All heavy atoms as TSV, in Angstrom:
chain	resi	resn	atom	element	x	y	z
A	1	ASN	N	N	0.863	-1.117	-0.046
A	1	ASN	CA	C	0.005	0.006	-0.041
A	1	ASN	C	C	0.909	1.193	0.026
A	1	ASN	O	O	1.468	1.668	1.028
A	1	ASN	CB	C	-0.895	-0.137	1.221
A	1	ASN	CG	C	-1.879	1.113	1.240
A	1	ASN	OD1	O	-1.691	2.143	0.662
A	1	ASN	ND2	N	-2.914	0.926	2.073
A	2	PRO	N	N	1.073	1.842	-1.114
A	2	PRO	CA	C	1.928	3.028	-1.184
A	2	PRO	C	C	1.609	4.187	-0.296
A	2	PRO	O	O	2.363	4.857	0.201
A	2	PRO	CB	C	1.782	3.439	-2.742
A	2	PRO	CG	C	1.461	2.280	-3.396
A	2	PRO	CD	C	0.623	1.443	-2.390
A	3	SER	N	N	0.321	4.420	-0.072
A	3	SER	CA	C	-0.187	5.474	0.801
A	3	SER	C	C	0.256	5.253	2.269
A	3	SER	O	O	0.611	6.122	3.019
A	3	SER	CB	C	-1.638	5.744	0.679
A	3	SER	OG	O	-2.419	4.609	1.033
A	4	LEU	N	N	0.248	3.934	2.660
A	4	LEU	CA	C	0.700	3.677	3.983
A	4	LEU	C	C	2.225	3.965	4.166
A	4	LEU	O	O	2.695	4.557	5.140
A	4	LEU	CB	C	0.432	2.158	4.365
A	4	LEU	CG	C	0.761	1.784	5.706
A	4	LEU	CD1	C	0.169	2.580	6.800
A	4	LEU	CD2	C	0.547	0.350	5.915
A	5	LEU	N	N	2.966	3.519	3.174
A	5	LEU	CA	C	4.484	3.766	3.240
A	5	LEU	C	C	4.738	5.340	3.194
A	5	LEU	O	O	5.541	5.786	3.857
A	5	LEU	CB	C	5.138	3.063	2.039
A	5	LEU	CG	C	5.036	1.574	1.958
A	5	LEU	CD1	C	5.776	1.052	0.745
A	5	LEU	CD2	C	5.448	0.946	3.340
A	6	GLU	N	N	3.956	6.084	2.421
A	6	GLU	CA	C	4.105	7.502	2.444
A	6	GLU	C	C	3.852	8.056	3.744
A	6	GLU	O	O	4.473	9.121	4.210
A	6	GLU	CB	C	3.208	8.127	1.245
A	6	GLU	CG	C	3.677	7.867	-0.102
A	6	GLU	CD	C	2.753	8.515	-1.153
A	6	GLU	OE1	O	1.937	9.274	-0.773
A	6	GLU	OE2	O	2.861	8.136	-2.363
A	7	ALA	N	N	2.715	7.655	4.475
A	7	ALA	CA	C	2.384	8.059	5.755
A	7	ALA	C	C	3.566	7.794	6.758
A	7	ALA	O	O	3.877	8.637	7.564
A	7	ALA	CB	C	1.084	7.495	6.247
A	8	MET	N	N	4.136	6.628	6.654
A	8	MET	CA	C	5.240	6.267	7.552
A	8	MET	C	C	6.410	7.109	7.315
A	8	MET	O	O	7.136	7.442	8.352
A	8	MET	CB	C	5.580	4.742	7.311
A	8	MET	CG	C	4.542	3.760	7.726
A	8	MET	SD	S	4.912	2.092	7.119
A	8	MET	CE	C	6.337	1.761	8.036
A	9	ALA	N	N	6.662	7.451	5.986
A	9	ALA	CA	C	7.904	8.356	5.731
A	9	ALA	C	C	7.605	9.814	6.023
A	9	ALA	O	O	8.581	10.471	6.077
A	9	ALA	CB	C	8.171	8.092	4.275
A	10	SER	N	N	6.469	10.177	6.224
A	10	SER	CA	C	6.114	11.626	6.431
A	10	SER	C	C	6.119	12.138	7.833
A	10	SER	O	O	5.831	13.224	8.071
A	10	SER	CB	C	4.640	11.922	5.940
A	10	SER	OG	O	3.718	11.380	6.776
A	11	SER	N	N	6.692	11.298	8.743
A	11	SER	CA	C	6.844	11.689	10.174
A	11	SER	C	C	5.483	12.004	10.847
A	11	SER	O	O	5.406	12.886	11.739
A	11	SER	CB	C	7.834	12.830	10.274
A	11	SER	OG	O	9.057	12.522	9.793
A	12	CYS	N	N	4.451	11.266	10.395
A	12	CYS	CA	C	3.137	11.453	11.069
A	12	CYS	C	C	2.831	10.207	11.930
A	12	CYS	O	O	3.306	9.110	11.768
A	12	CYS	CB	C	2.045	11.373	10.036
A	12	CYS	SG	S	2.142	12.823	8.971
A	13	TYR	N	N	2.110	10.472	13.037
A	13	TYR	CA	C	1.681	9.367	13.915
A	13	TYR	C	C	0.471	8.639	13.120
A	13	TYR	O	O	-0.328	9.477	12.585
A	13	TYR	CB	C	1.246	9.841	15.171
A	13	TYR	CG	C	0.965	8.598	16.060
A	13	TYR	CD1	C	1.970	7.767	16.519
A	13	TYR	CD2	C	-0.362	8.326	16.532
A	13	TYR	CE1	C	1.575	6.667	17.193
A	13	TYR	CE2	C	-0.621	7.203	17.200
A	13	TYR	CZ	C	0.403	6.409	17.663
A	13	TYR	OH	O	0.125	5.271	18.406
A	14	ILE	N	N	0.435	7.497	13.041
A	14	ILE	CA	C	-0.614	6.860	12.129
A	14	ILE	C	C	-1.716	6.117	13.031
A	14	ILE	O	O	-1.427	5.345	13.918
A	14	ILE	CB	C	0.066	5.643	11.319
A	14	ILE	CG1	C	1.177	6.418	10.407
A	14	ILE	CG2	C	-0.865	4.903	10.495
A	14	ILE	CD1	C	2.036	5.522	9.653
A	15	ILE	N	N	-2.917	6.371	12.505
A	15	ILE	CA	C	-4.151	5.643	13.054
A	15	ILE	C	C	-4.518	4.909	11.788
A	15	ILE	O	O	-4.998	5.490	10.779
A	15	ILE	CB	C	-5.126	6.607	13.560
A	15	ILE	CG1	C	-4.655	7.511	14.613
A	15	ILE	CG2	C	-6.427	5.866	14.048
A	15	ILE	CD1	C	-5.563	8.639	15.070
A	16	ALA	N	N	-4.478	3.658	11.847
A	16	ALA	CA	C	-4.753	2.766	10.619
A	16	ALA	C	C	-5.895	1.793	10.923
A	16	ALA	O	O	-6.203	1.496	11.993
A	16	ALA	CB	C	-3.455	1.892	10.295
A	17	HIS	N	N	-6.543	1.451	9.741
A	17	HIS	CA	C	-7.561	0.448	9.863
A	17	HIS	C	C	-6.920	-0.830	10.339
A	17	HIS	O	O	-5.800	-1.140	9.884
A	17	HIS	CB	C	-8.241	0.186	8.521
A	17	HIS	CG	C	-9.485	-0.738	8.566
A	17	HIS	ND1	N	-9.240	-2.202	8.373
A	17	HIS	CD2	C	-10.651	-0.592	8.867
A	17	HIS	CE1	C	-10.311	-2.776	8.453
A	17	HIS	NE2	N	-11.243	-1.876	8.848
A	18	GLY	N	N	-7.498	-1.644	11.181
A	18	GLY	CA	C	-7.014	-2.731	11.839
A	18	GLY	C	C	-6.948	-4.040	10.902
A	18	GLY	O	O	-7.061	-5.073	11.400
A	19	ASN	N	N	-6.652	-3.863	9.721
A	19	ASN	CA	C	-6.524	-5.055	8.805
A	19	ASN	C	C	-5.258	-5.681	8.976
A	19	ASN	O	O	-4.270	-5.073	9.572
A	19	ASN	CB	C	-7.011	-4.698	7.399
A	19	ASN	CG	C	-5.946	-3.778	6.711
A	19	ASN	OD1	O	-4.805	-3.931	6.819
A	19	ASN	ND2	N	-6.575	-2.616	6.296
A	20	SER	N	N	-5.119	-6.912	8.487
A	20	SER	CA	C	-3.923	-7.739	8.663
A	20	SER	C	C	-2.700	-7.164	7.900
A	20	SER	O	O	-1.551	-7.200	8.416
A	20	SER	CB	C	-4.068	-9.112	8.199
A	20	SER	OG	O	-4.379	-9.234	6.844
A	21	PHE	N	N	-2.908	-6.500	6.835
A	21	PHE	CA	C	-1.726	-5.844	6.052
A	21	PHE	C	C	-1.309	-4.694	6.955
A	21	PHE	O	O	-0.030	-4.575	7.052
A	21	PHE	CB	C	-2.237	-5.360	4.713
A	21	PHE	CG	C	-1.179	-4.594	3.909
A	21	PHE	CD1	C	-0.156	-5.297	3.271
A	21	PHE	CD2	C	-1.122	-3.242	3.938
A	21	PHE	CE1	C	0.866	-4.569	2.690
A	21	PHE	CE2	C	-0.131	-2.565	3.377
A	21	PHE	CZ	C	0.925	-3.200	2.733
A	22	ASN	N	N	-2.048	-3.816	7.272
A	22	ASN	CA	C	-1.622	-2.703	8.117
A	22	ASN	C	C	-0.879	-3.066	9.386
A	22	ASN	O	O	0.117	-2.545	9.707
A	22	ASN	CB	C	-2.738	-1.641	8.479
A	22	ASN	CG	C	-3.299	-0.929	7.285
A	22	ASN	OD1	O	-2.645	-0.836	6.292
A	22	ASN	ND2	N	-4.466	-0.417	7.457
A	23	ARG	N	N	-1.367	-4.151	10.001
A	23	ARG	CA	C	-0.821	-4.621	11.339
A	23	ARG	C	C	0.571	-5.314	10.904
A	23	ARG	O	O	1.504	-5.089	11.724
A	23	ARG	CB	C	-1.723	-5.525	12.015
A	23	ARG	CG	C	-2.853	-4.862	12.648
A	23	ARG	CD	C	-3.801	-5.915	13.447
A	23	ARG	NE	N	-4.980	-5.199	13.909
A	23	ARG	CZ	C	-5.001	-4.683	15.047
A	23	ARG	NH1	N	-3.944	-4.561	15.834
A	23	ARG	NH2	N	-6.137	-4.060	15.520
A	24	ALA	N	N	0.713	-5.972	9.859
A	24	ALA	CA	C	1.983	-6.552	9.444
A	24	ALA	C	C	2.995	-5.569	9.151
A	24	ALA	O	O	4.096	-5.764	9.549
A	24	ALA	CB	C	1.700	-7.535	8.261
A	25	VAL	N	N	2.664	-4.521	8.619
A	25	VAL	CA	C	3.674	-3.466	8.202
A	25	VAL	C	C	3.964	-2.518	9.469
A	25	VAL	O	O	5.101	-2.274	9.767
A	25	VAL	CB	C	3.104	-2.574	7.052
A	25	VAL	CG1	C	4.006	-1.368	6.836
A	25	VAL	CG2	C	2.960	-3.398	5.790
A	26	LEU	N	N	2.927	-2.223	10.155
A	26	LEU	CA	C	3.143	-1.137	11.281
A	26	LEU	C	C	3.493	-1.813	12.585
A	26	LEU	O	O	4.027	-1.125	13.538
A	26	LEU	CB	C	1.862	-0.302	11.422
A	26	LEU	CG	C	1.646	0.563	10.236
A	26	LEU	CD1	C	0.192	1.186	10.270
A	26	LEU	CD2	C	2.599	1.720	10.284
A	27	ASN	N	N	3.092	-3.050	12.833
A	27	ASN	CA	C	3.318	-3.823	14.077
A	27	ASN	C	C	2.593	-2.893	15.150
A	27	ASN	O	O	1.479	-2.603	15.088
A	27	ASN	CB	C	4.798	-3.980	14.360
A	27	ASN	CG	C	5.399	-4.906	13.298
A	27	ASN	OD1	O	4.842	-5.922	12.959
A	27	ASN	ND2	N	6.440	-4.332	12.643
A	28	ASN	N	N	3.350	-2.571	16.222
A	28	ASN	CA	C	2.888	-1.866	17.344
A	28	ASN	C	C	3.147	-0.295	17.261
A	28	ASN	O	O	3.025	0.393	18.248
A	28	ASN	CB	C	3.486	-2.353	18.595
A	28	ASN	CG	C	3.081	-3.721	19.023
A	28	ASN	OD1	O	2.018	-4.131	18.747
A	28	ASN	ND2	N	4.037	-4.521	19.503
A	29	ASP	N	N	3.471	0.144	16.071
A	29	ASP	CA	C	3.794	1.500	15.846
A	29	ASP	C	C	2.661	2.370	15.211
A	29	ASP	O	O	2.952	3.224	14.479
A	29	ASP	CB	C	5.114	1.649	15.039
A	29	ASP	CG	C	6.340	0.989	15.759
A	29	ASP	OD1	O	6.425	1.087	16.948
A	29	ASP	OD2	O	6.973	0.188	15.005
A	30	ALA	N	N	1.446	2.111	15.717
A	30	ALA	CA	C	0.350	2.857	15.221
A	30	ALA	C	C	-0.839	2.487	16.145
A	30	ALA	O	O	-0.720	1.536	16.946
A	30	ALA	CB	C	-0.043	2.461	13.890
A	31	LEU	N	N	-1.876	3.266	16.082
A	31	LEU	CA	C	-3.140	2.885	16.659
A	31	LEU	C	C	-4.052	2.266	15.689
A	31	LEU	O	O	-3.970	2.707	14.439
A	31	LEU	CB	C	-3.818	4.027	17.323
A	31	LEU	CG	C	-3.145	4.700	18.542
A	31	LEU	CD1	C	-3.787	5.929	18.972
A	31	LEU	CD2	C	-2.986	3.623	19.692
A	32	TYR	N	N	-4.925	1.322	15.920
A	32	TYR	CA	C	-5.746	0.696	15.044
A	32	TYR	C	C	-7.241	0.826	15.361
A	32	TYR	O	O	-7.644	0.872	16.554
A	32	TYR	CB	C	-5.429	-0.799	14.945
A	32	TYR	CG	C	-3.993	-0.954	14.483
A	32	TYR	CD1	C	-3.000	-1.246	15.425
A	32	TYR	CD2	C	-3.701	-0.977	13.164
A	32	TYR	CE1	C	-1.756	-1.471	14.952
A	32	TYR	CE2	C	-2.398	-1.207	12.757
A	32	TYR	CZ	C	-1.439	-1.451	13.638
A	32	TYR	OH	O	-0.086	-1.658	13.206
A	33	PHE	N	N	-8.169	1.001	14.282
A	33	PHE	CA	C	-9.515	0.984	14.442
A	33	PHE	C	C	-10.220	0.038	13.457
A	33	PHE	O	O	-9.601	-0.430	12.460
A	33	PHE	CB	C	-10.109	2.400	14.292
A	33	PHE	CG	C	-9.980	2.836	12.806
A	33	PHE	CD1	C	-11.027	2.644	11.932
A	33	PHE	CD2	C	-8.762	3.490	12.387
A	33	PHE	CE1	C	-10.949	3.005	10.594
A	33	PHE	CE2	C	-8.620	3.850	10.997
A	33	PHE	CZ	C	-9.775	3.656	10.165
A	34	THR	N	N	-11.382	-0.383	13.833
A	34	THR	CA	C	-12.068	-1.323	12.989
A	34	THR	C	C	-13.502	-0.737	12.481
A	34	THR	O	O	-14.123	-1.273	11.623
A	34	THR	CB	C	-12.385	-2.683	13.621
A	34	THR	OG1	O	-13.051	-2.521	14.830
A	34	THR	CG2	C	-11.053	-3.483	13.885
A	35	ASP	N	N	-13.975	0.231	13.219
A	35	ASP	CA	C	-15.198	0.781	12.837
A	35	ASP	C	C	-15.232	2.368	13.192
A	35	ASP	O	O	-14.265	2.835	13.844
A	35	ASP	CB	C	-16.480	0.120	13.543
A	35	ASP	CG	C	-16.282	0.087	14.871
A	35	ASP	OD1	O	-15.847	0.997	15.658
A	35	ASP	OD2	O	-16.741	-0.956	15.475
A	36	THR	N	N	-16.298	3.066	12.822
A	36	THR	CA	C	-16.279	4.490	13.005
A	36	THR	C	C	-16.293	4.897	14.533
A	36	THR	O	O	-15.817	5.835	14.935
A	36	THR	CB	C	-17.396	5.182	12.312
A	36	THR	OG1	O	-18.570	4.580	12.726
A	36	THR	CG2	C	-17.212	5.081	10.821
A	37	GLU	N	N	-17.026	4.139	15.275
A	37	GLU	CA	C	-17.010	4.384	16.751
A	37	GLU	C	C	-15.673	4.297	17.420
A	37	GLU	O	O	-15.282	5.070	18.257
A	37	GLU	CB	C	-18.026	3.454	17.428
A	37	GLU	CG	C	-19.537	3.632	17.113
A	37	GLU	CD	C	-19.944	3.035	15.729
A	37	GLU	OE1	O	-19.259	2.111	15.346
A	37	GLU	OE2	O	-20.885	3.478	15.163
A	38	GLU	N	N	-14.920	3.280	16.922
A	38	GLU	CA	C	-13.571	3.051	17.558
A	38	GLU	C	C	-12.615	4.198	17.115
A	38	GLU	O	O	-11.889	4.684	17.910
A	38	GLU	CB	C	-12.978	1.841	16.993
A	38	GLU	CG	C	-11.926	1.237	17.930
A	38	GLU	CD	C	-11.674	-0.236	17.632
A	38	GLU	OE1	O	-12.014	-0.765	16.502
A	38	GLU	OE2	O	-11.100	-0.863	18.453
A	39	LEU	N	N	-12.813	4.618	15.955
A	39	LEU	CA	C	-12.070	5.703	15.256
A	39	LEU	C	C	-12.346	6.954	16.079
A	39	LEU	O	O	-11.472	7.764	16.482
A	39	LEU	CB	C	-12.225	5.898	13.907
A	39	LEU	CG	C	-11.449	7.084	13.279
A	39	LEU	CD1	C	-9.913	6.999	13.412
A	39	LEU	CD2	C	-11.809	7.193	11.688
A	40	THR	N	N	-13.617	7.242	16.275
A	40	THR	CA	C	-14.027	8.442	17.037
A	40	THR	C	C	-13.523	8.412	18.456
A	40	THR	O	O	-12.976	9.458	18.913
A	40	THR	CB	C	-15.617	8.582	17.106
A	40	THR	OG1	O	-16.020	8.565	15.742
A	40	THR	CG2	C	-16.062	9.725	17.843
A	41	ARG	N	N	-13.492	7.322	19.157
A	41	ARG	CA	C	-12.890	7.137	20.490
A	41	ARG	C	C	-11.494	7.462	20.502
A	41	ARG	O	O	-10.964	8.196	21.325
A	41	ARG	CB	C	-13.157	5.751	20.985
A	41	ARG	CG	C	-12.719	5.583	22.500
A	41	ARG	CD	C	-12.718	4.119	22.855
A	41	ARG	NE	N	-12.084	3.117	21.990
A	41	ARG	CZ	C	-10.771	2.930	21.919
A	41	ARG	NH1	N	-9.919	3.637	22.546
A	41	ARG	NH2	N	-10.406	2.001	21.005
A	42	ILE	N	N	-10.671	6.922	19.459
A	42	ILE	CA	C	-9.265	7.099	19.470
A	42	ILE	C	C	-8.974	8.623	19.283
A	42	ILE	O	O	-8.079	9.242	19.954
A	42	ILE	CB	C	-8.671	6.322	18.262
A	42	ILE	CG1	C	-8.621	4.873	18.660
A	42	ILE	CG2	C	-7.262	6.825	18.006
A	42	ILE	CD1	C	-8.271	3.955	17.533
A	43	LEU	N	N	-9.711	9.256	18.339
A	43	LEU	CA	C	-9.472	10.588	18.062
A	43	LEU	C	C	-9.805	11.515	19.334
A	43	LEU	O	O	-9.077	12.437	19.554
A	43	LEU	CB	C	-10.280	11.208	16.841
A	43	LEU	CG	C	-9.878	10.510	15.476
A	43	LEU	CD1	C	-10.851	10.900	14.411
A	43	LEU	CD2	C	-8.438	10.984	15.184
A	44	ARG	N	N	-10.864	11.144	19.989
A	44	ARG	CA	C	-11.193	11.970	21.194
A	44	ARG	C	C	-10.125	11.785	22.224
A	44	ARG	O	O	-9.716	12.809	22.925
A	44	ARG	CB	C	-12.492	11.556	21.800
A	44	ARG	CG	C	-13.666	12.041	21.002
A	44	ARG	CD	C	-14.923	11.842	21.666
A	44	ARG	NE	N	-16.014	12.414	20.938
A	44	ARG	CZ	C	-17.163	11.813	20.660
A	44	ARG	NH1	N	-17.443	10.491	21.087
A	44	ARG	NH2	N	-18.128	12.347	19.898
A	45	GLU	N	N	-9.645	10.549	22.466
A	45	GLU	CA	C	-8.564	10.380	23.486
A	45	GLU	C	C	-7.296	11.099	23.076
A	45	GLU	O	O	-6.579	11.679	23.953
A	45	GLU	CB	C	-8.311	8.875	23.584
A	45	GLU	CG	C	-9.369	8.113	24.327
A	45	GLU	CD	C	-9.164	6.578	24.295
A	45	GLU	OE1	O	-8.079	6.134	23.818
A	45	GLU	OE2	O	-9.969	5.880	24.838
A	46	LEU	N	N	-6.918	11.157	21.829
A	46	LEU	CA	C	-5.650	11.836	21.355
A	46	LEU	C	C	-5.783	13.356	21.566
A	46	LEU	O	O	-4.799	13.880	21.857
A	46	LEU	CB	C	-5.469	11.532	20.012
A	46	LEU	CG	C	-4.979	10.021	19.615
A	46	LEU	CD1	C	-4.819	9.930	18.062
A	46	LEU	CD2	C	-3.756	9.676	20.288
A	47	THR	N	N	-7.015	13.878	21.407
A	47	THR	CA	C	-7.089	15.324	21.585
A	47	THR	C	C	-7.138	15.710	23.064
A	47	THR	O	O	-6.798	16.885	23.467
A	47	THR	CB	C	-8.341	15.885	20.875
A	47	THR	OG1	O	-9.482	15.270	21.341
A	47	THR	CG2	C	-8.350	15.708	19.407
A	48	GLU	N	N	-7.506	14.776	23.877
A	48	GLU	CA	C	-7.621	15.060	25.311
A	48	GLU	C	C	-6.212	14.785	26.028
A	48	GLU	O	O	-6.018	15.335	27.189
A	48	GLU	CB	C	-8.677	14.210	26.046
A	48	GLU	CG	C	-10.065	14.551	25.507
A	48	GLU	CD	C	-11.041	13.565	25.972
A	48	GLU	OE1	O	-10.751	12.556	26.597
A	48	GLU	OE2	O	-12.313	13.764	25.558
A	49	LYS	N	N	-5.345	14.027	25.535
A	49	LYS	CA	C	-4.112	13.611	26.213
A	49	LYS	C	C	-2.986	14.270	25.502
A	49	LYS	O	O	-2.932	14.423	24.156
A	49	LYS	CB	C	-3.986	12.146	26.217
A	49	LYS	CG	C	-5.074	11.405	26.875
A	49	LYS	CD	C	-4.816	9.879	26.861
A	49	LYS	CE	C	-5.967	9.234	27.583
A	49	LYS	NZ	N	-5.792	7.771	27.308
A	50	LYS	N	N	-1.859	14.471	26.026
A	50	LYS	CA	C	-0.603	14.850	25.576
A	50	LYS	C	C	0.285	13.618	25.587
A	50	LYS	O	O	0.597	13.068	26.585
A	50	LYS	CB	C	0.057	15.860	26.377
A	50	LYS	CG	C	-0.575	17.304	26.329
A	50	LYS	CD	C	-0.071	18.028	25.016
A	50	LYS	CE	C	-0.624	19.476	25.029
A	50	LYS	NZ	N	-0.311	20.088	23.861
A	51	VAL	N	N	0.422	12.929	24.439
A	51	VAL	CA	C	1.082	11.786	24.238
A	51	VAL	C	C	2.380	11.938	23.433
A	51	VAL	O	O	2.237	12.590	22.384
A	51	VAL	CB	C	0.213	10.530	23.761
A	51	VAL	CG1	C	0.933	9.306	23.606
A	51	VAL	CG2	C	-1.080	10.395	24.686
A	52	GLU	N	N	3.503	11.377	23.787
A	52	GLU	CA	C	4.686	11.534	23.048
A	52	GLU	C	C	4.824	10.478	21.932
A	52	GLU	O	O	4.740	9.259	22.298
A	52	GLU	CB	C	5.931	11.415	23.881
A	52	GLU	CG	C	7.227	11.539	23.160
A	52	GLU	CD	C	7.381	12.833	22.392
A	52	GLU	OE1	O	7.079	13.857	22.952
A	52	GLU	OE2	O	7.775	12.770	21.157
A	53	TYR	N	N	4.758	10.819	20.696
A	53	TYR	CA	C	4.593	9.900	19.557
A	53	TYR	C	C	5.985	9.718	18.798
A	53	TYR	O	O	6.077	9.013	17.833
A	53	TYR	CB	C	3.591	10.181	18.575
A	53	TYR	CG	C	2.162	10.276	19.215
A	53	TYR	CD1	C	1.582	11.555	19.410
A	53	TYR	CD2	C	1.586	9.075	19.611
A	53	TYR	CE1	C	0.355	11.591	20.063
A	53	TYR	CE2	C	0.304	9.205	20.215
A	53	TYR	CZ	C	-0.259	10.487	20.370
A	53	TYR	OH	O	-1.493	10.366	21.005
A	54	SER	N	N	7.013	10.418	19.251
A	54	SER	CA	C	8.186	10.440	18.561
A	54	SER	C	C	8.835	9.026	18.316
A	54	SER	O	O	9.445	8.779	17.294
A	54	SER	CB	C	9.202	11.434	19.153
A	54	SER	OG	O	9.594	10.998	20.396
A	55	THR	N	N	8.769	8.166	19.289
A	55	THR	CA	C	9.292	6.796	19.151
A	55	THR	C	C	8.621	5.992	18.128
A	55	THR	O	O	9.215	5.343	17.352
A	55	THR	CB	C	9.130	6.005	20.522
A	55	THR	OG1	O	9.756	6.791	21.623
A	55	THR	CG2	C	9.670	4.609	20.502
A	56	PHE	N	N	7.248	6.103	18.075
A	56	PHE	CA	C	6.569	5.458	16.925
A	56	PHE	C	C	6.922	5.887	15.581
A	56	PHE	O	O	7.123	5.330	14.687
A	56	PHE	CB	C	4.989	5.679	17.116
A	56	PHE	CG	C	4.382	5.046	18.407
A	56	PHE	CD1	C	4.150	5.844	19.489
A	56	PHE	CD2	C	4.140	3.718	18.462
A	56	PHE	CE1	C	3.610	5.193	20.645
A	56	PHE	CE2	C	3.560	3.129	19.592
A	56	PHE	CZ	C	3.309	3.859	20.706
A	57	ILE	N	N	7.002	7.255	15.525
A	57	ILE	CA	C	7.353	7.874	14.236
A	57	ILE	C	C	8.807	7.407	13.762
A	57	ILE	O	O	8.975	7.134	12.652
A	57	ILE	CB	C	7.298	9.418	14.299
A	57	ILE	CG1	C	5.779	9.838	14.490
A	57	ILE	CG2	C	7.845	10.201	13.189
A	57	ILE	CD1	C	5.600	11.369	15.047
A	58	LYS	N	N	9.789	7.487	14.752
A	58	LYS	CA	C	11.074	7.002	14.370
A	58	LYS	C	C	11.205	5.576	13.912
A	58	LYS	O	O	11.817	5.289	13.015
A	58	LYS	CB	C	12.026	7.144	15.542
A	58	LYS	CG	C	13.528	6.899	15.211
A	58	LYS	CD	C	14.329	6.990	16.446
A	58	LYS	CE	C	15.796	6.662	16.140
A	58	LYS	NZ	N	16.022	5.730	15.174
A	59	LYS	N	N	10.423	4.730	14.709
A	59	LYS	CA	C	10.344	3.323	14.179
A	59	LYS	C	C	9.837	3.141	12.833
A	59	LYS	O	O	10.373	2.350	12.021
A	59	LYS	CB	C	9.614	2.493	15.261
A	59	LYS	CG	C	10.294	2.305	16.542
A	59	LYS	CD	C	9.450	1.428	17.498
A	59	LYS	CE	C	10.105	1.221	18.808
A	59	LYS	NZ	N	9.323	0.441	19.692
A	60	ASN	N	N	8.750	3.844	12.522
A	60	ASN	CA	C	8.167	3.789	11.169
A	60	ASN	C	C	9.078	4.285	10.092
A	60	ASN	O	O	9.286	3.736	8.995
A	60	ASN	CB	C	6.877	4.456	11.080
A	60	ASN	CG	C	5.765	3.726	11.735
A	60	ASN	OD1	O	5.688	2.443	11.756
A	60	ASN	ND2	N	4.784	4.444	12.384
A	61	ARG	N	N	9.850	5.396	10.382
A	61	ARG	CA	C	10.813	5.899	9.480
A	61	ARG	C	C	11.897	4.938	9.275
A	61	ARG	O	O	12.534	4.753	8.150
A	61	ARG	CB	C	11.388	7.262	9.819
A	61	ARG	CG	C	10.231	8.374	9.630
A	61	ARG	CD	C	10.735	9.801	9.973
A	61	ARG	NE	N	11.788	10.212	9.096
A	61	ARG	CZ	C	11.684	10.673	7.788
A	61	ARG	NH1	N	10.487	10.744	7.276
A	61	ARG	NH2	N	12.753	11.013	7.141
A	62	ASP	N	N	12.360	4.292	10.373
A	62	ASP	CA	C	13.479	3.341	10.276
A	62	ASP	C	C	13.045	2.097	9.439
A	62	ASP	O	O	13.826	1.608	8.719
A	62	ASP	CB	C	13.905	2.878	11.644
A	62	ASP	CG	C	14.584	3.883	12.406
A	62	ASP	OD1	O	14.982	4.942	11.821
A	62	ASP	OD2	O	14.713	3.687	13.712
A	63	LYS	N	N	11.771	1.737	9.568
A	63	LYS	CA	C	11.238	0.569	8.791
A	63	LYS	C	C	11.258	0.950	7.235
A	63	LYS	O	O	11.664	0.134	6.371
A	63	LYS	CB	C	9.832	0.281	9.055
A	63	LYS	CG	C	9.703	-0.469	10.335
A	63	LYS	CD	C	8.173	-0.773	10.626
A	63	LYS	CE	C	7.867	-0.620	12.132
A	63	LYS	NZ	N	6.414	-0.732	12.409
A	64	ILE	N	N	10.941	2.179	6.889
A	64	ILE	CA	C	10.931	2.633	5.543
A	64	ILE	C	C	12.367	2.578	5.003
A	64	ILE	O	O	12.612	1.985	3.958
A	64	ILE	CB	C	10.416	4.188	5.425
A	64	ILE	CG1	C	8.908	4.201	5.676
A	64	ILE	CG2	C	10.830	4.740	4.106
A	64	ILE	CD1	C	8.051	3.585	4.627
A	65	SER	N	N	13.354	3.035	5.784
A	65	SER	CA	C	14.659	2.953	5.301
A	65	SER	C	C	15.188	1.526	5.141
A	65	SER	O	O	15.843	1.209	4.206
A	65	SER	CB	C	15.577	3.663	6.295
A	65	SER	OG	O	15.302	5.061	6.305
A	66	ALA	N	N	14.887	0.612	6.167
A	66	ALA	CA	C	15.481	-0.694	6.184
A	66	ALA	C	C	14.681	-1.693	5.224
A	66	ALA	O	O	15.303	-2.570	4.601
A	66	ALA	CB	C	15.480	-1.238	7.624
A	67	GLN	N	N	13.393	-1.616	5.190
A	67	GLN	CA	C	12.613	-2.594	4.513
A	67	GLN	C	C	11.930	-2.169	3.242
A	67	GLN	O	O	11.656	-3.015	2.448
A	67	GLN	CB	C	11.421	-3.077	5.419
A	67	GLN	CG	C	11.952	-3.618	6.619
A	67	GLN	CD	C	10.769	-3.942	7.655
A	67	GLN	OE1	O	9.602	-4.096	7.264
A	67	GLN	NE2	N	11.044	-4.158	8.937
A	68	TYR	N	N	11.849	-0.949	2.971
A	68	TYR	CA	C	11.068	-0.408	1.877
A	68	TYR	C	C	11.860	0.550	0.995
A	68	TYR	O	O	11.248	1.332	0.261
A	68	TYR	CB	C	9.723	0.194	2.216
A	68	TYR	CG	C	8.867	-0.840	2.924
A	68	TYR	CD1	C	8.782	-0.776	4.368
A	68	TYR	CD2	C	8.165	-1.840	2.319
A	68	TYR	CE1	C	7.996	-1.564	5.054
A	68	TYR	CE2	C	7.481	-2.720	3.010
A	68	TYR	CZ	C	7.257	-2.620	4.318
A	68	TYR	OH	O	6.549	-3.558	4.979
A	69	ASP	N	N	13.172	0.579	0.977
A	69	ASP	CA	C	13.946	1.470	0.216
A	69	ASP	C	C	14.511	0.702	-0.966
A	69	ASP	O	O	15.608	0.096	-0.902
A	69	ASP	CB	C	15.149	1.946	1.114
A	69	ASP	CG	C	16.040	2.951	0.370
A	69	ASP	OD1	O	15.574	3.490	-0.651
A	69	ASP	OD2	O	17.101	3.169	0.838
A	70	TRP	N	N	13.690	0.637	-1.926
A	70	TRP	CA	C	14.038	-0.037	-3.187
A	70	TRP	C	C	14.894	0.757	-4.069
A	70	TRP	O	O	15.368	0.507	-5.040
A	70	TRP	CB	C	12.720	-0.483	-4.003
A	70	TRP	CG	C	11.908	-1.291	-3.189
A	70	TRP	CD1	C	12.090	-2.525	-2.601
A	70	TRP	CD2	C	10.530	-0.824	-2.716
A	70	TRP	NE1	N	10.982	-2.945	-1.868
A	70	TRP	CE2	C	10.088	-1.967	-1.909
A	70	TRP	CE3	C	9.704	0.140	-2.917
A	70	TRP	CZ2	C	8.751	-1.977	-1.386
A	70	TRP	CZ3	C	8.415	0.175	-2.371
A	70	TRP	CH2	C	8.027	-0.891	-1.568
């Protein structure tokens, strides 16, 4: 999925659909949703909390360099 790889390389924290492909690529370096209610809950929680996402972002950028640099 090129758009997932672009998101990983763009230094963004990723909230992805919880399908097997996204989970295989992102592992634990994203949040996952399966329906609109779950996505809404995640977005609300993110706006209410100050969470440090730099580790997740760095791991995703490292994956791009190591695994997807053709």
